[in-house]
N, C-alpha and C positions, 0 to 999 in steps of 0.2 A: 401721921408719919408711918404708921405701920402698913398702912395701904401702900404707901411709896416704897416701903421695904419690900413687901409682898410683890409688887409689880417689878422691882428691880431683881428680885429673886427669880420671878418667872422669866423675865427677860435674861437674866443671867444663866438660868438653866436652858432657855432657848439658844443662846449663843453657845454655851457650853456643848450642846447636843449638835448645832450645826457645825462647829470648829472641830469637835472632837470625833464626830461620826461621819457627817455628810462630806465635809472637804476630802477627808482621807480615802472615803469610798470613792468620790469622783476621780482622785488621783490615782487610786490603784486601777480603776477602770480604764482610764487613758493610758496608764502604763502597760496594761495587759494588752490593749489593742495594739500598741506600738510594737511590743514584743512579739505578738502574734504575726503582725504584718512583716517584721523582719525575718521571722521564721518561714514566710512563704504562704502563710494562710490567708485565705480570702475571708477576712472577718465579716464583711456584709452579707456574703452568702452563708456562712454559718449562722448569723443573726436571722437571716430569713428562714433558714431551715428551723431553727428553734422558733420562730414566729409562726411557721405554718402548724407547729404542734399544739399552739394556744388556740383554743376554740374561736375566740372572737375575731382573730386575725385570719383565719383560714377562709372564712367566706369572701372577704374582700380580695385575698390573694387569688382565690378560685375565679372570682368575678374578672379580675383583671387579666388572668390567664385565659378566660373564654373569650374576652374581647381580643386578645393577641391572636388566639386562634383564628377567631372569626376574620380578623383583619388579613391573616395569613392566608386562610382558605379563599378569600374572596381575591387577593392578590394572585394566588396559584390559579384560580379558575379564569382570571382575566389573562394569565399568561397562556393558559391552555387555549383559549379562544384565538388569542394573537398567533400562536403557533399553528391552530388549525386553519386559519386565514392564509398564513404564510406558506402552509403546505399546499394548500388549494392554488395559490398563484404560483407556486413553483410546479405543480402538475400541469397547469396550463402552459407555461413555458416549455415544459418537457414536450407536450402535445406538439406545440409549434414547431419545435426543433425536429422531432420526428416527422413531422410533416414535410419540413423543409428538406431533411435528409431523403425521405422518399422521393420528392421531386427532383432532387440532384441524381438520385441513383437512376431515375427514368430518363433523366437528360443524358446521363452517361452513357446508358444503354442505346438510346437514340444516336448519340455521337459515334459510338463504337460500331453500330449497325451501317451508319452512313459512311464511316471510315472503311469499313470491311466491303460495302457495296462499291465504293469508289475504287479501292484497290482492285476489286474483282474486275470491275469496267475497264481499268486501266491495263491490267493484265490480258484481257479478252482483246483489248484495241491492239495491244502490243503483238500478241498472236496473230491477230489478222493480219497486221502490218509485216510480221515476219513470213507469213504464209504466202502474202501477195508478193514480198520480195523474193523469195524462193521461187515462185512461178515465174517472175521476171528473170531471174538468174537462169531457170532451166530453158527459157526462150532465147536468150542472149547467146552470142558466141563465147564459147568458154575462156578464150583469150581476154574478151572486154569483161567478163564476170569475174576473171581472176585479177586484173588490174584493179576494177572497183573494190573487190573484197580486201586486196592489200592494203588500202586506204582507209579501212573501216576498223573500228575496234575488233580485236579477236573475238570477245564474248559474242557480239552481235553476229559475226561471220560463222561462229560454230553453230548459233541458233539457226541461221538461214540455211546453211548446208545441211543440218538435220532435217529440215522440212523439205529439201531437193530430193528428187530421185537418185538412186545410187549411180546410175550411169552418167548423169548430169554432174553430180558430186565428183565423181573420179575424174571427168574431164576437167572440171574447174581447178581441182587440187594439182592435176598434172600441169596445168598451164600457169600455175603460180611460180613464184621463186622457190627453190628447193627448201630454203630455210624456213620460209612462211608456210609453205605447203606441210612441211613436216610437223611444224608445231600445231598447226590447225588440225592436222591428221592425229596427233597425240590427243589433243584436247577432245576430238569426236570420239576417239575410242575410250578415253577415261570415263566420260560423262555417260 
């Protein structure tokens, strides 16, 4: 029986130790964590910080940190490679656009030159026509030239009369209606 008593006393001491010391310590620990959380502290970070200071935990933490750094480094290198490829593609696009712009500039220059040549040609043809008409007016009877010119636009009449000789011009102006002759004479004098 004494053995049973000894075992009961040992079991009783173990229960006493468990209920008097371990359970209250667990309760205090949980209560402390809850209070610290409510105060805004990050308990897990604090525990990790304390764990880093313990020699056995530091090595595992460093190994995990190295793995994270290696993964991050590989990811960053992959991103750099992707960005380099994208930059090269964009450079190719820019070159193509620049080439297209140069082609369009050349086309514009060609069209402008063509338009200028066409305008010059038309102007030369008009000058030739005006000169020929002026020659015809000089050879005509002044009354006929005056009646024809009275039915033409004033701007054309002025150009034609500018190309005629002074004597023929005076005879044609004299043969015109006085109002029309005066208007044409004013335009000849003003230009």
